N, C-alpha and C positions, 0 to 999 in steps of 0.2 A: 828832775826829781823822780819822775816815773822810772827812769833807768836805775836810779839808786835804790829805790825801795823794792824793785823786782828781784834784786839779788838775794834778799833774805826771805823771800815769800814761799817757803817750802811747807811750813806747818799750816794746818787748817785755819788758825786764827789770822795768820799773816795773809792767807788767800782772801779771806773775807775783808780784811783791811784794804788790800790793794784793789779789790773789786769796787769798794765804796769810793776809794780815791779816784779811780777812773770815772765813776759815775758823776762825782762832783766836778771833775775836770771837764767832762763833756757838756754838762749843764752850763758851765761857765762860758765855754766857747760858743754854745748855741745861743746864749743870751746876748753875746757880743757880736753875733753874726759873722764869726770868723770861720768861714767854710774850710779854708785850707788847713788850719790847725785841727778842726773837727775831724776832717778826713784822715789826717795823719795819725791822730790819737786813736780813732776807731780801728784803723788798720793795725796799729800797735796792739790794741786790745784783742783783735781777732787772732793775731799771731801768738799772743800769750795764751789764749784759750786753746789754740791748736797745739801748742807745746804741752798743755795739760790734757790733751786728747778729749776735750769737751766738744765732740763733733756736732751735736745738735745746736749748741750755743753758737758755734762757729758758722754753721749753715745759716742761722737766723741773721747773724751779724753781716755775713757776706751778701745776703739778699738786700739788706738795708744799704750797704755800701754800693752795690751795683745800681740801685735806683738813684743814689746821689750822683753817680757818674754818667747818668743818661740825660738826654734831652727830653722834652715833653712828649715827643712822638715815640719814645722808647729806644731810639738809636743811641749808640755811644757818643759822648761828647768829646770831640777831638782835643779840646782845651784841657781835658782831664785824662789824657791818654796815659800819662805816667802813673797816676793813681789806679787807673783801670788795670794796667799791667801788673801792678803790685797785688791787686785783688785777685786777678787770674792766677798769679803765682801761689797765693795762699789756698785758693780753691783747688788748684792742681795738686798741691801738697796733701790736702785733705783726701782727695780721691785716690791718690797714690797710696796713702796709709791705709785707707779702707778697702783697697783692691777693687775699686769701681772703674774697671778699665774702659767700659763703653763711654761713660761721661768724661773720663780722663782724656781719651783720644780726641773727642770732639773739642774739648776746651783747649787742649794742647795745640791743635791746629789753629784754633781761633787766636790764641795768644801769639803765635808766630806771625800772624798776619797784621798785627798791630804795628802801624808805621808812624803814628802821631806822637810816640812817646820817646823820651830820652831817659831810659831807666838806669838805675844803678847796676853795675855789672853783676852784683850779687843776685839781683832779681832774675836776670837772664840765666845765671848759674843754676838757680833753683828750678826754673822751668825746664832747662835742658837736662838736669839731673833726673827729674821725674819722668821726662820723656825717654831717657835712656833706660830707666827701670821698666817703663811700659813696654818698650821694644824687647827687653830681655824676657819679660813674661810671655811674649809671643814668639820667642826664639828667633827674633830678627837681629842676629848678632851684628851685622854690618851697620844698620842704622843706630843700634845701641852704642857701638863704638864711636860713631860720629858725634852723637849727642853727649856722651861722657867726655869726649875730648873738648867740645865747645864749653861744657860746664866747667871742666878743669881750667880752661883758659880764662873764663870769666871770673871764677873764684880767685884765681891767681892775680888777675888784674885788680880785683877788689881787696886783695890782701886777706882773704877769708881763710881760716884754718880748715874749712871744709874741703879745700882743694886736695889735701892729702888723702882723704877717704875716697873722693871721686877718682883720684889717680889709681887707687887700688881697684876700683870698679873697671877702669880703663884697661888695666893689666889683666883683669879677669876675662873681659870680653876678647882680648887678644888670644887667650888660650882657647876660648870657646869657638872662635873663628878658625882655629887650627892654622893660624898665620905664622909664617917664619920671619915676618918683619919685626925688627926690634922697635918696641914702642918708645924707646928713649932716643931715637934718631931725630925726632923733631926738635926744633929750637926751643919750644915751650917746655918740654918735659926733660930735656937734657940736664938742666941744673939739679934735678932731683934723682939722678941715676944712683948716687951713693947715699941718699938720705936714709938714715937708720930707721926711720918710721915706716918705710916701705921695703926694708931689706928682705923680709920674709916673702912678700909677693914677688919681688925681683928674683929671688932664689927659685920660687915655684915656676916662674916663666922660663928661667934658664933650664931647669930640669925638664920641663915639658917640651921645649924645643929640641933638647938633646935626647928625648925618649928615655930618660933615666928614671925608671920607676922607683928604684931604691932611694935615690936622692929626694924624689918628690914625696914619697911616703914619710921620709925622715923629717922633711921640712914641716909637713902637716902635723906630725906628732910633737915636734918641738915648739910649735907656735899655735897652740890651741886658742890663743887670744884672737886669732884671725876670725874664728868662728863666732866670736862675740857679736859681730855685726850680722844681723839676721839676713840681710840681703846676700852677703858673701856665703853664709852658711847654706842658704837655699840653692845657690848656683854652683858651689864648688863640687858638689856631687857629680854633676855632669862632666866637669873637667876630669875628676878622678876616674869616672867611667871610661872616658876617652883614653886616658893614660893606660888603664889596665887592659883595654881592648888592644891597644898598640903593643903592649908587652906580651899578651897572649899570642898575637900573630907572629911576633918576632921569635918567641920561644918555640912554637910548634913548627916553624919553617923547615928545619932539617929532618923532621921525622915523618913517618907514615902511620905509626901507631904509638899511642902513648896513654898512660894512665892519668885521668883527670885529677885524682888526688895528688899526684906528683906535681901537676901544674899549680894546684892550689897551694901546696907547701912551698914551692919555689917562689911564687909571687906573694906569699903571705896573705892570701885572701880566702874567703869561704868557698867551699865546694859548690854551693848553690849559685854563687855569683859566676864562678868559672863556667858552670853548665849553661847559665843564661847568656853569657858573652859568646860562647862557642855556638849556641843555637842561633843567636842573632847573626853571627858571621856566616853560618851555613845558609840561613834563609835569604840573606842578602847576596849570596853568591861569592862572598869574599874568600870562603874556604870551601873546597870540594871534598866532602867526606860525610860521615855519619857518626852518630853517637851510639855506642853499645851500652845501654843503660844497665844491663845485667852485669857486665864486666866492668862498668864505669870507665870505659876507654873511649878514646877518639880515634877513628880510623880515617886516614886521609887517602883519597883516591889518587893513584899514581898517574901523572900526566903521560909518562912513557907508555903505560898500558893502553890508555885511551887513544894515543897517537898511533900505536901499532894496530889497534882494532880498526881505526878509521882507514889506515893504509890498506889493510887486508880487504875491507869492504870496497874500497875504490878499485882494487885489483880485480875483485870478483865481478864488479859491475862492468869493467873493461872487457873481461873475458866473455861475459854474456853478450855484450854488444858485438864483439868480434864473431862469435858463433852465429848470431842472428844475421849479420851482414854476409857471411860466407855461405851458409847452408840454406837458410830459409829464403833469402832474396835470390840466390842462384837457382833454386828449385822453381821459384815463381816465374822465371824467365821463359819457361817452356822452350828450352833450347832447340829441341827437335823441330819446332814449328817456325823458327826464325830464319831457317835457310843457312846457306854457307857462311854468310857474314856473321851471324850469331855464333856459329861454331868457332870461327876464328877469334871472335871476341872472348869466348870462354877459354880458348887456348892461350890467350894473352897476346894475340897478334893485332888486335884492333882496339884495345883499351889502354895502350901504353904500358908502363912498367908495372907488372903484377908480381914482382919478385917476392914481396912479403907472403904471398899465398902459394908459392911453388910446392910447399910440402903437402898441400891438399889437392894436387892435380889428379892423383889417382882416384880420390873420392869424386871429384867433378866428372871424370870420364865415366865412372860407373853410373852417375846420375844421368849423363847424356845418353848412354846406351839404354837405360830404363825408359827415358822419355821417348826415344825412337820407337821402342817396342810398343809403348802405349799409343803413340801416334799411328 
């Protein structure tokens, strides 16, 4: 009866009617001491209030339900583990919708540790979906992908239509992870590869993995209904940014100097965004160059010039070391004071093969004569 009357409870009069209906039902169960039906009905009422976004009423109802599922010492009652997990799922949903990530994270971890329950797969799907959204808000793409996959698997097992939307989230995280792995390779997702309900997201993933910015932008323009989902709308901008960044890097690769207005026209994006992307690439060291703001141009530093400069510097250092070893160290020997053995050493008779220095023997002889005169 509750399921039947909820379907038409959209106008204010119907809402008041259903609230009274729930109240009378709960009073009936309480008077008959039927705790199981009382818990199930209250959970159903909390879910109805959550759908209507009456968060204060939901919070009060959840506190009441938590107390009903606890022992006298305040610990969770293992015999009511299934109900506890349903209550956690509702509370996690509420914190997810109100963006209270601190409480959501603590409750999410607590819900995953519940082992005394055999919940309906849909409950696990809800918990994992909210966990994935939490990880996405922290830009933890890997854990988000894992949670969305588990959520999809549970929704699919329960036959819940929510699985299609969560599959879209899974495809979204695949792009944010910059992964080349096809998300439809798994046994669970393979049957949905050609599902028309996710065709737009599939096309986006395909364009993203092929770095086809034109196809990507075209899919976005033709499927504005994708952005009707607030969660996708909030995160697709990051994917678009990654796509445009890759397109800029690919476009400027053959050139050393280019006009940024030309880049903006070619990629069909604003000049300010082009400038922001290039600045980010330069700061991160992905592009070696600088922006001439007066001429609105990007100047790329040539790798050949820097390599030649480095080679010349190395050659200069080598010549300096050679000069030091020949002239300064030879002068420091005080050859005239070392006797005949030192003289032979300088002439190359006692130090082995000195053929690399034969061109400098005349200079060494002059140094030897000067040292003898000084001595």
